N, C-alpha and C positions, 0 to 999 in steps of 0.2 A: 575693133578697138578692143583691148584687153586691159583690165585694171587688176593691179595686185596691191593689196594693203598690208602694211606692216604696222600693227598696232602696239604702241609702247606706253600710251597714257591714256586716260578718260578725259584729259582737258585738251581742247583745241582753241581755246580762246575767243569764241564768238562773243560779239558785244564788248570787247575790251580793246585796248591798244596794242594788242598783239599783232604779230606779222605772219603771213604765209610766205614761205620762201618757195618760189617756183623757178623752173629751169626747163628750158627746151633744148633738145639735142637730137642730133641724127648722124650716125655713122662716123663719128670723130672721137672716139674714146680717148685718144691721146690729148685732145684738147680739154675734154671733160675733166680728166685727171689732173690738169693744171688749174682749170677755172674754180672748181668747187673748193679745194684745199686753200686756195689763195684767199677766198672769201671767208673761210673759217678762220684763218690766221688774222685777218685785218679787221674783221667785224667786232667792235667793241662790246656790244650788248646783244649776243646771241640768244641770251635768255628770253628775249622777246619773241623769238621764233616758236610759234606753238604748231605749226603744221608745214610739211614739205610735200611739194607735188612735182614729180619728174615727168615731163612729156617727152616721149621718144619716138622718132620716126624712122622705122626700118633698120634699126640696128640688129646685129646677129644676136641670137640667144646667149652666146658665150660673153659678148660685150655687155648685154643687158644683166647678166649674172654678175659680172665684175662691178658694174655701176651701183647694183643693189648692195653689194658687199662694202662698197666704198662709202655710200651714203649712210649706211646703218653704223659703220665705224665712226664717222665724223659726227653724227647726231644720234647717240645711242639711247636717248630718252624722248624722242619725238616721233609722233605718228607720221608715217611716210605713205604716200600714194605713188606708185608707178604706173603711168598711163601709157599704154603701148599702141602705136598706130602701125599698121602695115599696108593693107590695100585700101587706098582712099580714091574715090572714083573721081573727084574734081581735080582739075589741074592746079588749082590753087591750094596746095596741101597746107601751106602755112596759115592761110586764112582759115581754113577748116579746123585746124589744131587749135589756133588762138581763140576761136569761138568756144571750144571745148574749155580752154584756159579761162575764159571770161565766165563761163557758166560755173567752173569748180571754186570760184573765190568766195569765201564765207566770212572771213576776218575783215575787220575795217581797212586793213592795210596790207600791201603785197610788196614784197622785194622780188623783182623779176631779174633773172640772169638768162642770157644765152650760153651756149657752151664754149664760147671762144673769146670771153672777156676775163682776163685775170685781174684781180684786185691788187694794186700796187701802194695804197696808202690807207690810213685808218678811216673807217666808216663808222659813224654813229647813227643807229636807227632812230633812237629816241629824238635827236635833234630834227630829223626829218619829220617824224611824226608831228612833233610840236608845231613846225612851221605849217604843216597841212591842217592841223586842227584849228590853228589860230588865224589862218587867212583862207577864206573861202574861195578866192580866185586862183588858188594854186592847186593844180590836179596832182603833179608829180615833181619829185626832187631827184635829179640826175646826177651821175657822177663820171660821165664819159666825155664831157666837153669843157675844155678850158675857155676862160674868158677870151674873146677874140679882141683884136686891134681893129676897131671899126672905123672905117674912113668917115670923115665929117659929113660928106653928102649922103652917105648911107644912114647915118644917125638921124639927119634931118628928115629923110624921107620916112624912116621908121616912126618918127614922132608925130609925123603929119597924120598917120593912120591909127595913132592911139587916142581916139576920142574919148574912150569911156574908162581907160585905165590908166595907170602910171605911166608917164613917158620915159622914165628913167630905165636904162638898161641894167645897172647895178640894183639889185634887190634891196630896197630902202630898209626892210625890216631885218635883215641880216647880211651885212656886207660880205660874207663869205660866199654869196651865191649871185648869179645874175640871171635875168629874164631871157628865156630863149626868144630871139627875135624872128618876126615872121611878117611878110608883106602880102596880105590878102589879095591885092590886086596884081600880083605877079604870079606866074606860073610855078607850080611845085617843081622843085629840083632845078630852077633857073638859076645860073650863075650870077652872083652878086659882086664878088670882089676877090682879089688875090688874098688867100688866107695865110698870113705870115706865121701866125701861131701854129697852125696845123703843118705847114712846111717845116717849121723847126721841130716840132715833136715827131714828125714823120722821118725827117732826116736822122734823128738821134735814135729813133727805134729800129730803123731798117739799115742804119749805117750806110747810107747813100744819099745822094741829092733827091729830094722828094718835093713835089709841088702839089698844090690842092687849092680849088677855089671854095669859098664860103657859098653854100647853096641855100635857095630859099625852101624853107620846110616848116610845115605847121607844128604846133607844140605837143607832139605825142610820137613815142617810138618804143622800141622794145629793147633799147640799151639799158644797162644796170642802173636801177634806181627804185625808190620808194614811191608808190602810187596810192592815193586814196580811193579805196574801192567804192565808198558810198558815192563819191562825185562820178567815178568812172561809170557806174550802173545807170546814171542820170542820162548819159550819152546814148546808150542803147547798144544792141548787138552790133558786131562787125558785119558789113555788107560785102558779099562775094558772089560772083556768077560767072559761069564759063563764056557768057556772051558779052561781057562787059567791053566797052570801046576804049581807044587810046587815052580818053580824057580821064578815065578811072585809073589813075596812075598805079597805085599799089594799095594794099590794106592799110599800112600805116599812114600814108599821105591822105587818103580818103577820110579815114577815122580822124586823122589830125585836124582836117579842116572843121569837122564837126566839134571837135574839142574846142577849137579857137573861138567859136561862138560864145563859149561859156567860161573858158578857163586859160590860164597860163601855166607854163612848166618852168622851173628854175633849175639851174645847173651849178655845181661847186665852181669857184673861180678857178681852181687848179684840178685837173682831171685826177680821179682816183682809181681808175680802171684803164687797162690797156687791151687794145683789140689785137688778138693774136690769129685770127682765122681768115685774114684777107689774102687775096691772091698774090699780094706783094710778098707774103711770107710762104708762097707756094702751097696754100691751102685752097680747096675747093669749098664753096659755099654749100649749105644744105640744099640750096636751090638747085645748084648744078648737080649735086650728088643724086638727087631724086627726080631730076628733070621737071622741076616745079616752076610755076609762074609765081610771081610775088602778088 
């Protein structure tokens, strides 16, 4: 691991309502060059960002130089850390890097990006921070998932398992958001129902017939959004081992099960980001590029 620091300010916002902007990337400079400028264009309150940390896995030196130049130009007055990984011994490269991400977070809030999510609508960090400050049960505010058209039988089943929290799917304290649903008695990634909303979005994005099922997934992931770092730290470190069995589905899923014991996540009713790094768009994932396990 190699760290390159670019110091522009003596202020990094510890103990305040400022935000660390983090981004993970790997060998996909062409996506990076779309993702970061789109965030800058659509974020309404970039002045809340007091620190930027870029985590890169195995990009070339030339690509890293170009990334450094772009980030500096987009954020000329903010301290930036570039953390570079090359030889990672574990097969679970993503889990290894995300533990370093976890350890690096010092502000109370983080906005996390992966290198293949472009922002397509306005994002207000302060609104998300206010929600997280005023509702202890919410860990994160995400922007990647539009409200679904839930079948009545799914809603009934969901509500049966909401014994300690609100049974509403629409987030009652701000109707612009909905609570990410999860059924703890079902398997992670189990198919739940035909996802009409994602089918419509996918067909529009890809200009072809697209279908998708809504899957059962706990309330944590690395899609774009604001995360309350204080609450995240209560969950503890990520767990990964090269000897884990098939029930240990993946880092996000296992961590999400632990999150669900304490917190929910909410999503904007209408998505504000678009995934541009899928195989449907002829892109290889970072996992494939690095022969990495999830």
